[in-house]
Structures are given as structure tokens and as C-alpha cells.
C-alpha positions in Angstrom: 7.6 -6.6 -13.3 6.7 -8.8 -10.3 7.4 -8.4 -6.6 6.3 -9.7 -3.2 4.5 -8.7 0.0 7.1 -7.8 2.6 4.6 -6.7 5.3 0.8 -6.4 5.8 -0.2 -3.6 8.1 -3.5 -2.7 9.7 -5.0 -0.2 12.2 -8.4 0.3 13.7 -8.3 4.1 13.4 -7.3 6.4 10.5 -4.2 8.6 10.8 -2.2 6.1 12.8 0.9 4.0 12.2 -0.2 0.5 11.3 0.7 -2.8 13.0 2.1 -5.7 11.0 0.2 -8.9 10.8 1.0 -12.2 9.1 -2.1 -12.5 7.0 -5.4 -10.8 6.2 -8.7 -11.3 4.5 -9.3 -8.8 1.8 -12.9 -8.3 0.8 -14.0 -7.5 -2.7 -14.8 -3.8 -3.3 -14.0 -3.1 0.4 -10.3 -3.7 1.4 -8.7 -5.3 4.4 -11.1 -6.6 6.9 -10.5 -4.9 10.3 -8.6 -2.0 8.8 -9.9 1.6 9.3 -9.4 2.4 5.6 -11.6 -0.4 4.2 -14.7 1.0 2.5 -16.8 0.5 -0.5 -17.4 4.2 -0.6 -14.1 5.2 -2.2 -11.3 4.1 -4.5 -8.5 4.1 -1.9 -9.4 0.7 -0.4 -5.8 -0.6 0.2 -2.5 1.4 0.2 0.9 0.1 -1.0 4.4 1.5 -0.4 7.7 -0.1 -1.4 10.2 -1.2 1.1 12.7 0.6 -1.2 10.9 3.9 -0.3 11.0 3.2 3.4 14.8 2.5 3.0 15.2 6.0 1.6 13.9 7.4 4.8 16.0 5.1 6.9 19.0 6.3 4.9 18.1 9.8 6.1 18.6 8.5 9.6 15.0 7.8 10.6 14.0 4.8 12.7 11.1 3.7 10.6 9.7 0.4 9.5 6.8 -1.1 7.5 3.5 0.3 8.6 4.9 3.5 9.9 3.7 5.4 6.8 0.2 3.9 7.3 0.6 1.7 4.3 -1.5 -1.5 4.3 1.0 -3.5 2.2 4.7 -3.0 2.0 6.0 -4.3 -1.3 9.4 -5.3 -2.7 10.7 -5.4 -6.2 8.0 -3.3 -8.0 8.4 0.4 -9.0 4.9 1.2 -7.8 4.8 4.8 -9.0 5.6 3.7 -12.5 2.3 1.7 -12.6 -0.4 3.8 -14.4 -3.9 4.1 -12.9 -5.9 1.1 -14.2 -3.0 -1.4 -13.9 -4.2 -4.8 -12.8 -2.4 -6.6 -10.0 -2.7 -10.1 -8.5 -1.7 -10.3 -4.9 -1.2 -13.8 -3.5 -3.3 -16.6 -5.2 -6.7 -14.9 -5.1 -6.7 -11.2 -4.8 -7.2 -9.1 -7.9 -6.9 -5.3 -7.8 -6.7 -2.2 -9.9 -4.4 0.7 -9.3 -6.8 3.6 -8.6 -4.5 6.5 -7.5 -0.8 7.3 -7.4 0.3 9.3 -4.4 -1.9 11.5 -2.4 -2.2 15.0 -1.0 -1.4 15.2 2.7 -3.8 17.6 4.3 -1.9 17.7 7.6 1.8 17.0 8.2 2.4 13.6 9.9 5.0 12.8 12.6 7.3 11.3 9.9 7.3 14.6 8.0 8.3 16.5 11.1 11.1 14.0 11.9 12.6 14.0 8.4 11.4 17.1 6.7 9.8 14.8 4.1 7.5 11.8 3.8 7.5 9.2 1.0 3.9 8.1 1.1 2.4 11.1 -0.7 4.8 10.8 -3.6 5.6 7.1 -3.7 2.6 5.3 -2.3 -0.2 4.0 -4.4 -3.8 3.0 -3.8 -5.8 0.1 -5.2 -9.4 -0.9 -5.5 -10.2 -4.6 -4.8 -11.8 -6.4 -7.7 -11.7 -9.9 -6.2 -11.1 -10.7 -2.6 -9.1 -13.4 -0.8 -6.4 -14.1 1.7 -3.0 -12.4 1.5 0.0 -13.5 3.5 3.4 -12.0 4.2 5.8 -13.3 1.4 3.0 -13.7 -1.2 3.8 -12.7 -4.8 2.5 -9.6 -6.5 2.1 -10.0 -10.2 1.5 -7.1 -12.6 -1.1 -8.6 -15.0 -1.8 -5.6 -17.2 -0.8 -2.0 -17.4 -3.4 0.7 -17.3 -3.6 3.8 -19.3 -1.6 7.0 -18.4 -4.0 9.8 -17.7 
């Protein structure tokens, strides 16, 4: 199961929609340089959400796009939530990562939730920890290199 990077999105503050960029440098055990969520202190260094999930919200009539759910990388072609924690991914030529969390608990409702009555990121977004850094560009391949173990 392989896919591609549709969009790379960053923000300087947490809790904000992210702005698309063409390429980023991802640092080992840190995340995307210049993004508010980059940290060696936790396992949610980079977030991923499928464009297919965003399209579900568009089908409900919402005017949303990549980055609006605060995801760092919008993917295409991979069923992200089917990847068990511990799954290894290669993003672009250099970046190696491990799935560290599926979904998340939203402690406060975001603007998207109030617009649609639902939000896909808590249920369909995943988080990764960066094992080896490098540059990632829009259009890069995402390769599933090994499935983790179901908890």
C-alpha cells in the first residue's frame, strides 16, 4: 500500500489551520522545521490526514482544503487508519518514520466541528515519529515499509 504527498502544511502556532508549502525539512526525532508541533518531547511529531478524508467533509458541503484540519501532510492513496501503531513509512527519498498514534482526542471543539457537526482529524488522522530526517516535497511518494503490531 503506497501513496503520495498531496500537500505539506505548517503553522507557527498550535491550534491553527496550516498553510501549504512546496517542501520542508524534517528533522530526526523532531518533526517539520518551523512548525509549531515539532518537538523531541513527544510522539506526535508530524500529523497525516488523507485527502479522501477531507473530501468526505467537502461532500458534506464544507469549503475545506488541505491544512484546514491542522494536518502537516495530506496524503493520497493510503488508508491511514488501517496502519497499526509501529508501522514504518518512507516519505520522499530520505525520511523514515513510525506510526505512533491513530486518531486523537479533541479537548476543545474546533471551527470545523462547529461548521459540520463533525471533524475527521480525531478519527482518521494519524501521527508519526521521525526516525530519520530529510527533505519532503509535494508529490513525493509515501511507501509503507513494514506493518506494526496491533495493540
